[in-house]
C-alpha positions in Angstrom: 0.0 0.0 0.0 1.2 3.5 -0.8 0.1 6.8 0.7 0.7 10.3 -0.6 1.0 13.4 1.5 1.7 17.0 0.9 2.9 20.1 2.8 0.4 22.8 3.6 0.8 24.6 0.2 1.2 21.5 -1.8 4.7 22.3 -3.2 6.2 19.2 -1.5 4.8 15.7 -2.0 5.9 12.6 -0.2 5.1 9.0 -0.5 5.1 6.2 2.1 5.0 2.6 1.1 4.0 -0.5 3.0 3.1 -0.4 6.7 4.5 1.8 9.4 6.6 0.2 12.1 4.5 1.9 14.8 2.0 4.6 15.3 1.2 6.6 18.4 1.4 9.8 20.3 4.4 11.8 21.6 4.0 14.1 24.5 7.6 15.5 24.7 8.1 19.2 25.0 10.1 19.3 21.7 7.3 17.6 19.7 4.7 19.8 21.3 6.7 23.0 20.6 7.4 21.9 17.0 3.8 20.8 16.2 2.2 23.8 18.0 -0.2 21.4 19.8 -0.5 19.6 23.1 0.4 16.2 21.5 2.0 14.9 18.3 0.6 12.0 16.3 3.4 9.9 14.8 3.8 7.2 12.3 7.3 5.6 12.1 8.7 4.2 8.9 11.9 2.6 7.7 13.8 5.2 5.7 13.5 3.2 2.5 9.7 3.4 2.7 9.6 7.2 2.6 10.3 9.2 -0.5 9.9 12.9 -1.4 8.4 12.8 -4.9 7.9 16.5 -5.6 9.5 19.7 -4.4 12.6 18.3 -2.8 14.2 21.7 -3.3 11.8 23.2 -0.9 12.5 20.7 2.0 14.3 22.4 4.9 15.8 20.6 7.8 16.6 21.5 11.4 18.3 19.3 14.0 17.9 20.6 17.6 19.5 17.3 18.8 21.1 14.3 17.0 17.8 12.4 17.7 15.6 14.4 15.4 16.1 16.0 12.0 12.8 17.8 11.5 11.8 18.6 8.0 9.3 21.1 6.6 8.4 23.0 3.4 10.5 26.2 3.2 7.7 27.9 1.1 4.8 27.4 3.5 6.3 26.1 6.7 4.1 23.0 6.5 5.6 20.2 8.6 6.5 16.9 6.8 8.5 14.5 8.9 11.4 14.0 11.3 14.3 11.7 10.5 15.5 9.8 13.7 19.0 8.5 12.7 19.8 6.8 16.0 16.5 4.8 15.7 16.8 4.1 11.9 13.3 5.4 11.5 11.5 8.3 10.0 8.4 9.9 11.7 6.0 11.0 9.0 3.6 13.1 10.9 0.2 11.4 10.8 -1.6 14.6 9.7 0.7 14.8 6.6 -0.7 11.5 5.3 -4.5 11.9 5.1 -5.2 8.4 3.6 -3.3 6.6 6.3 -5.6 4.7 8.7 -4.0 6.0 11.9 -4.2 3.3 14.5 -2.1 4.4 17.6 -0.7 1.7 19.9 1.3 3.7 22.5 1.9 7.1 24.1 5.6 8.0 24.5 7.1 10.7 26.8 3.8 10.7 28.8 5.7 12.1 31.9 5.8 15.4 29.9 2.1 15.3 29.0 0.1 18.5 29.3 -3.1 16.9 27.9 -4.0 13.7 29.7 -5.6 11.2 27.3 -7.7 8.4 28.6 -7.8 5.9 25.8 -6.6 2.7 27.3 -3.3 2.7 25.3 0.0 2.0 27.1 1.6 5.2 28.5 5.4 5.1 28.6 7.2 7.6 30.9 9.7 8.2 28.1 10.7 5.8 25.4 10.8 2.0 25.1 14.0 0.5 26.5 14.9 -0.7 23.0 15.0 3.0 21.9 17.1 4.1 24.9 14.3 5.0 27.3 13.5 3.5 30.6 10.5 1.5 29.3 8.7 2.5 32.5 4.9 2.5 32.2 2.7 5.2 33.7 -0.9 5.0 34.9 -3.5 6.6 32.8 
């Protein structure tokens, strides 16, 4: 399966193929600040499953930390994705891919949450242990 997404103005198009490795919500301060919202919906993909198909010359990148290379359209400021080199994954923001059936399975960095969400999904204090976090669960 292939999904196509675009930035806010449409100058940049991207394509994701196959199935995401995981989907969920991030509550960390960086994601909240970047997204301008109280929580960020993510879909994680292997790098080879993500491709910019139009407007690559408009894609800008900023890396606040080595963990996240955030990318957006330099024309409109529309957010596209964040490459996570240490994890070997790319987070294509769920809102960027309108045809993706977003099925979240986890909340990460829930210790930083400013909007409690009671949805029955697991709430991790930070990241899973496999990704360098504590793997510690929190109560809803």
